[in-house]
N, C-alpha and C positions, 0 to 999 in steps of 0.2 A: 829086373825092374828098369834099368837103364835102357836096355834093348827095346822094351815096349814103348818107352817114351819116344825113342828115335823113330820107331816104326810109325807111331801116330803123327810125328812131325813130318815124316816123309809123305805119309798119306794126305796130310793137310796140303803140302806143296803140290800134290797132283791134282787137286780139285779145282774146278772152275771158279770157285769163290776166291781161292788164293791168287788165281791168275787175274781175276777182276781187281782185287786189292792192289796187286803189283802194278797194274796199269794206273790206278788212282794215285798211288804213291809217286810214280814216275812223273805223272802230269803235275802234281803239286810241287815237286822238286824242280823240274824243268821250267815250268811256267812261272813259278815263284822266283827263280833266279832271273829269267828274262824280264819280268815286270819290275823287280828291284833294280837291276842293272840298267834298264831303261831310264829309270829316274835318276840313278847316280850319274849317268852320262848326259843329263839335261836334255832328255828327249820326252820327259812327261809334259803335261800341260796344265795351264790354268783352268781349262775346260776339260775335265772337271775334277782333277786331283786337288789342285790348290783351292778350288771353291769349296769342296766338301771339307777338307781338312781345316781350313781357315774358319769355316762355320763351326766345326766341332770344337776348335779351340776357343772360340767365343762362347759356345754352349757350356763348355767345361768351366767357364768363368762366371756362369750364371744366366747367360742370355739364351734360354732354351729354345727360343723360336728363331735363332739366328739362321737356320737353314731356309727360312722363308725370306730372308732379307740379304740376298746376294750382293757382294760389294762391286763386282765388276761384270755383271751381266743383267739385262733387263728381264730375263725369264728364269723362274725358279720352279720347283716342283714341290708337291706335297709328299714329303718324306719323313714322317715322324719316327721311322725306325732309327733315325739318327740320334734320337733321345736315348735309345738303348745302347748306343755305342759310346756314349759319354764316359762312363766308368772305365772303358778300355783306353780312352784318350788321357785319363788321369795316370794310367800305368805306362803308356807308351808315347814318348814325345815325338819319335821319329815317324815321318809320314809314311814310311814304308810298311808299317804294320797294317795299314788299310789294304794295300796291295796283297799282302800275304793273307790277310783275312779273306779277301775276295777270292783269291786263288784256291784256298783251302775249301771254302764253301762250294765253289764250282766243281772242284775235284770230288767232293763227297756226293755231289748230285749223281755221280756215276754209280754209287752204291744204291741210290733209289732206283735207277734204271735196271740194275742187276736184280733187285728184288721183284720188280714188276714183271721183268722178263722171265724170271724163274717160275713164277705162278702161271704165266701163259704158255710157256713152251715146255714140253715134257723133256726135250733134250737140254741137259745141263749146260752144255757148251754155249748154247744161245745167249745165256746171261753174260758171259764173258765177251762174246762177240758184240752185243749191243752196247756194253759198257765201254769197249774199245772205240766203237763207232761214235758214241756220245763224246768222249774225250778227244777224238780227232775232229769233231764237228767245228767248222770254222767259227761260227758265232761264239761257241764256248771258249775257244782259244783266244779270239780277239777280245772278249770281255775280260779275260784273266789279265791281259797286258795293257789294255787301253785305259789308263788311269784308274780312278775308282768311281763307281756308280752304285748307289744303293739298290737300284733295280736289278743289278746283276745277282744281288742275294735272293731275289724273288725266284730265280731259276731253280735252285735246289729246293727251296721252300715249296714251290708248286709241285715239283716231282714227288716230294715226300707227302704233301697233302693228298695227292691222287693215290699214292701208295697206301696212306692210312685209311682213306675212304674205301678203297678196294678190299681191305681187310676188315671193314666195318668198325674201324676205331674212329667214330665220327667226332668225338670231342677232340681227340688229337688233331684230326684233320681241320677242324673249325679253328684251333689255335694256330696251326701252321698257315691257314688262309689269312687270318688276321695279321699275322706278322708279315706275310706277303703283300697285303693290302697297304701296310705301312711303308712299303718300299717305293711306291710311286702312285700317282693318281689314276693311271691307265690300267692298273691291276683291278680296279673295281670292274671293268668290263670283263676281265678274264674270270674273276670270281663268279660274276653273274652267269657267264657262259658255262662255267663248270657247274654250277648249281642247276642250270636249266637241263644240262646233259644228265646229271645225276637223277634229277626228278623224273624226266621223261624215259630214260633208259632203265634206270635201276629202281624206279618207283620209290624213292626214299624221301621222307619229308625234309630231311637235312638239306637236300638240294634246294628246296624252295627258300629255305632260310638264307642259304648262301647267295642265291639269285637276288632276293630282295635286298640283302645287305650290300652286295656288290654294286648294284644300281644306285643305291642310296649313297655309298661312298664315292662313286664317280661323280654324281650330281653335286654332292657337298663340295668335292674338291674342285671341280671345273667351274662351278657357278657361284659358289660362296667363298671358299677360302682363298683361291687364287685372285679373283677380282676384288674381293673385299679387303683382303690383307695386303695385296701388292699393287692395287690400282691397275690391274691388267684387264685386258679383254677377257670375256667369259669363256674362251675356248682354248684353254691350255696354252700352248706355245704360240698361239694367237696370229702372228703375221703369216704363219705358214698356211693357215686355213682361211685367210681373208677372202680369197676367190670364191669361197662357198657362200659367204654371207654379204657380198657386195654386188650390185648391179642386178639386172633382170635375169630371168632364166636362160635366154639365149647366150648372154655373155658368159655365164657360168659354164654352159655346155661348150662353147668355143674355147674357154681357157682350159677346161678339163681335157679337151681333145689335144690342144697344142701342148700342154703339160706332159701328157702321156706319150706324145710322139718324141718330144725333146728328151725326156728321161728314159726312153725305151731301153737303152743300153744298160742303165743302172738295174732296171727290172729283170732283163734277161740274165745278167750276171748274178742277181739275187736268186732267181729261180734255179739256176744251175747249181749255186753253192748250197742251196737248201735241200734240194730234192734229188740231185744226181747221186750223192753218196748213200742215200737211203733207197735207191732203186725205185723211186715213186711209190714205195710202199704205204705212205701216210694216207694216199688217196683210196686205198683199199679198206680203211676204216674211217670214213668221212665223219661219223658221229663224233669221234675224239678229236680229229683234226679241226672240226668246226669251232672247237673251244678257242682255238688261236686266231680264227678268222677276224674277229672284231679289232684285235690289236694289229693284224696285217693290214686291214682296211684303213685304220687310223694313220699308219705310216705311209701307206700307198697314196692316200689322198693329200698328203702334205706336198706343198710346193718346194720343200727343202729335200732334194733328192737323197741326201745322206741318211734319211730316215729309213730308207729301203736298201741298206747295204748291210753285209755281215761283218764289216770291220769295226763296227762301233757296238754300243749296248742296247740298240733298239730292238733286237730280236730276243731280249731276255725273257719276255713272257711267251714268246712263240715257240722257242726250243723245247720246253717240256712236253707240249702236247704233240709237237711234230714227231719227236722221238717216240713218245708213248703210242701214237697212232701207227708208227712204223713197226713197232713191236707186235701190235695186235694185227696189223695189215699183213705182216710177213706170216704170222700164224694162220691167217685166213687162207693165203696163197697156199700154204703147206697142207692145210686140210683139204683144199680142192685137189691138189696133187695126189693125195692119198686115195681119193676116190676115183681118180681118172687114169692113173699110171700105175705100172708095176712097182713092186718094192725096190728092185734094183735102180729103176729110174728115179724112184723118189729119193733115194740116197744120193744119187748123182746130181739131181736138180738141187738138192739142199746144199751140197758141197759147192757146186758152181755158184749158187746165189750168195753163200757166205763168203766165198773167195772174192766175187765181184764186189760186194758191198765193202769188204776190207781193203781191197785193191784200190778202189775209186776213192775211198776215204783217205788212204795214206797218199795217193798220187796228188789229190787236191790239197792236202795239207802241206806236202812237200813243196809244191809249186806256188801256192798262195797263202800258206800258214803265217801265223803271227811272228814266227821266228825271222821272217824276211822283211818286217815292217818296223824299222826304227830301233829295236831293243839294243843293239850293239853299235848303232851308228855314231861315229865321232863327228866332231864339229865344234863343240864347246871348249873354251879355254879354261880347263879344270883348275889349274894353279891360280890363275887370276880371279876366278870366281871364289875360290876358297879364301884367298886373302881379302877380298872385298867383304865377304860375309862378317868378318870380325869388325868392320867399321860402320856397319848398318845398325842404327839404334832401334831396338825392337819396340820401343815405346813411341816411335815416330810414324811417319807416313812414307810409303815407297811406291814409286811408279816404275815398272819394269816389264820385260817381255813375257810372252806367255809360257815359254819353257823355263824361265828363271823363277816365276812366281810360286811354283810348288815347293821351292826351297826356303821360302819366306813366309810360311803360313802362321808363324807365331809373332806377327808383327801387327801392331794396333790397326793401321790402315793400309790396305794392299790394293793397288790398282794396276791397270794395264796401260801401256802407251796408247795415246790418241783416244783415250776414253773421255767421252764428252763431259764437261763440267767438273774435271778433276783438278784440284789444286794441292800439289805436294811439293815440299822444298827439295826432296831428294829423289833422283832417278838413277837407275842402275842398268847398264847395257854391256853386252859382250859384242864389241865392234868387229870381232873377227867371225861372228856367226849370224849370217843373215837368213837362216832357215825359219820356219814357222811364223810367217807374216800374220799379223792380227790387225783387223780394221784396215786391211789392204796395205799396210806398212810394216816393214821389218823393224826389229829392234834398233840396229845401227842407223836406219833412216830416221826413225823417230827420235833417237838421242841427238842426231845432228840438227833436226828441226828445233829441238829445245836449246841446243847450244848456240845455233845461229840466229834464231828469231825470238827466243823468249828469255834471254839473259840467264841461262843456266851455265855455270862454269865448272870445269873438271877440278875436283879436289882429291881424286885418286885415280891413277892409271897404271895398270900392271898387265902385261901379256894381252893388251888390247881390251881389257876389262875396265870400264870407266865408271866412276860414280860422279854425277853431276849435282851441284847444289844451286838453288835459285838465288841469284845475287851473291854468290859465294865469294870467298877471297880469290883474288886473281893470282894465278901461279903461271908465269910467262912460259916456263917450259911445258907445262902440261897443256896450256892453251895452244902452243905451236904444235905439239904432238897431236891433240884433238883436231886441229884444223887440217893436218895431213890426213888423218883417218877419215875426215869427213868429205874430202875432195871427191871421191868417186860418187858419193851420194848426193852431194851438192850439184854435181853435173847432171845427174839423172834428173833431179827436181827442176832444174832450168829447162831441160828439154821437154 
């Protein structure tokens, strides 16, 4: 009886399914450690870890629409999925739970890719291969460590929605699509494109329902909720698309040409990172890849170049259908080979293609992956920051730097340095850490401006970490030390 159990266990370990799950577990563990360590070392950001956790903290206290009222940014998104996260916020006070949730969700998306691939390809190993490629895909890795964004949860939700529809579980697919829609306003375009694909290609009425609802959600979000609730322009993140809605036709054409010339390097890097690891296979199944095109156009037309890079969350809705199109496109190439080359050459081409895809994915990940961007970067004075934390009143108001803000999301009022119209009595800065400038000013520079020009006095200073209080009690020793710390920045300001 014992031998039989061990035999089955060994058999399981030899299966592609077990290999795929091993890849998923490794991804979750490694990226989970990197993302949480990035935060621990003060490399996370107010945009968007602090923003979302601060909103969840307010929502957990009864303000359920807090995600529509950002404290330190003029732009917000329609992300009602945050409401479903509130019970978890009651259980987990540490902000790192959001990072782990995001990493686990993205890792589990690999299982959806495995399921889809296993139905398309007769070779069982293909499922493990495409799972590995998904987990090594740069947009997925960067989403896992770059703060927290609800739209990252849409990636696995859209993968499993496609998987459910592919197996004719339409109610499950609809629920998953609704959850994905709740992650961000732009997902409405994706749901609409997916619905059109299913209606035209598969001839299923459910697709028409998804298309109509997707368009309605996008219209409601962009033209009702955002402008009505936030007094913003009716085009999402608004200033990025102002060139489209201002001036005559010729001026728009001229700006579009100049913008594309200026940002061409970003677009080339994006195309290389997105399609080189997949050997251009998504283009062999254009019907599926077209589902992602509206989102690509949305980001490509933005005057903000970072919307078309893989190092942020913007590719969350593009990744699922690029990978699924690659799975189907690869099988289309394989079926062509079976018709036109001998069996020996078929196997050879298949092995070469699999090796090339894996080799390019690994090489791109090693040279440009998320492990080389900030996770273990030092620079913050951790002892001073830890000592300062016990002196900040959570019921008060705090101005601080963008990389310090994620550690103070349970404070009543949280703002960033140089934010217009902010009045707070307390400011916190790490004078030895001039990384991560916000509003064109680093934390030390902004703290020195408060100290020298706006009557803020140091009431705590340890390991170059300073707490400033407006019109606070004068401490000659602290003032003298603060003056010395500000000398380099005062000289810069005068120049």
